[in-house]
C-alpha positions as CSV (number, residue, x, y, z in Angstrom):
1,M,0.0,0.0,0.0
2,G,1.2,3.5,-0.6
3,L,1.4,6.5,-2.7
4,R,2.7,6.5,-6.2
5,I,3.9,9.0,-8.9
6,K,2.7,7.7,-12.2
7,K,5.4,8.0,-14.9
8,Y,4.4,9.2,-18.3
9,K,6.5,9.2,-21.5
10,D,7.5,12.9,-21.0
11,G,7.7,13.0,-17.2
12,Y,4.9,12.3,-14.8
13,R,1.2,12.7,-14.3
14,P,0.3,15.7,-12.2
15,Q,-2.0,13.8,-9.8
16,W,-1.0,11.6,-6.9
17,Y,-2.0,7.9,-7.2
18,A,-2.3,5.3,-4.5
19,Y,-2.4,1.5,-4.5
20,Y,-3.6,-1.2,-2.1
21,D,-4.2,-4.9,-2.1
22,D,-7.7,-6.2,-1.7
23,N,-7.8,-10.0,-1.4
24,N,-4.5,-10.4,-3.2
25,Q,-5.7,-8.2,-6.0
26,R,-3.8,-4.9,-6.5
27,K,-6.1,-1.9,-6.9
28,E,-5.0,1.6,-7.8
29,I,-6.9,4.9,-7.3
30,R,-6.3,8.5,-8.5
31,L,-6.3,10.8,-5.5
32,D,-7.9,14.2,-5.7
33,E,-4.6,15.9,-5.0
34,R,-2.2,17.4,-7.5
35,I,1.6,17.0,-7.2
36,S,3.0,20.4,-6.2
37,G,6.6,21.4,-6.5
38,P,9.3,19.5,-8.3
39,P,9.4,15.8,-7.5
40,P,12.8,14.1,-7.0
41,P,14.6,13.4,-10.3
42,S,14.1,9.7,-9.8
43,L,10.3,10.1,-9.6
44,S,10.4,7.6,-6.8
45,V,8.3,8.2,-3.7
46,K,11.2,6.7,-1.7
47,D,13.2,9.8,-2.4
48,R,12.4,13.3,-1.0
49,G,11.5,16.3,-3.0
50,D,11.4,20.0,-2.1
51,A,9.2,21.4,0.7
52,E,6.2,22.1,-1.6
53,F,6.4,18.5,-3.0
54,E,6.5,17.0,0.5
55,R,3.5,19.1,1.6
56,S,1.5,17.8,-1.4
57,R,2.6,14.2,-0.5
58,D,1.4,14.7,3.1
59,R,-2.0,16.0,1.8
60,A,-2.2,13.0,-0.6
61,Q,-1.4,10.6,2.2
62,I,-4.1,12.0,4.4
63,K,-6.6,11.6,1.5
64,F,-5.5,8.0,1.0
65,D,-5.7,7.2,4.7
66,K,-9.3,8.6,4.7
67,F,-10.2,6.5,1.6
68,L,-8.9,3.4,3.3
69,D,-10.8,4.2,6.5
70,D,-14.0,4.7,4.6
71,L,-13.6,1.4,2.8
72,L,-12.9,-0.4,6.1
73,L,-15.9,1.2,7.7
74,Q,-18.1,0.0,4.8
75,D,-16.5,-3.5,5.3
76,T,-16.0,-3.8,1.5
77,I,-12.4,-4.8,1.6
78,T,-9.8,-6.8,3.5
79,I,-6.6,-4.9,3.3
80,Q,-3.4,-6.9,3.2
81,S,0.0,-5.3,3.7
């Protein structure tokens, strides 16, 4: 489970994405949060970007956490890490 920067042929998509496993099936969602600031040159979420990028990552993580909490409350998925 985690956030993701989707690579594109000329760089990256401007939205944050997230993925999770539901009963051994990987699912991906597009979060309603734009990537702000320049991401790390590697485009890997394992690497840190500038302060603005990190703030957008924090906002995306909050939205993803809320998404997962809502799914768990609805009892529609079994999250596996």
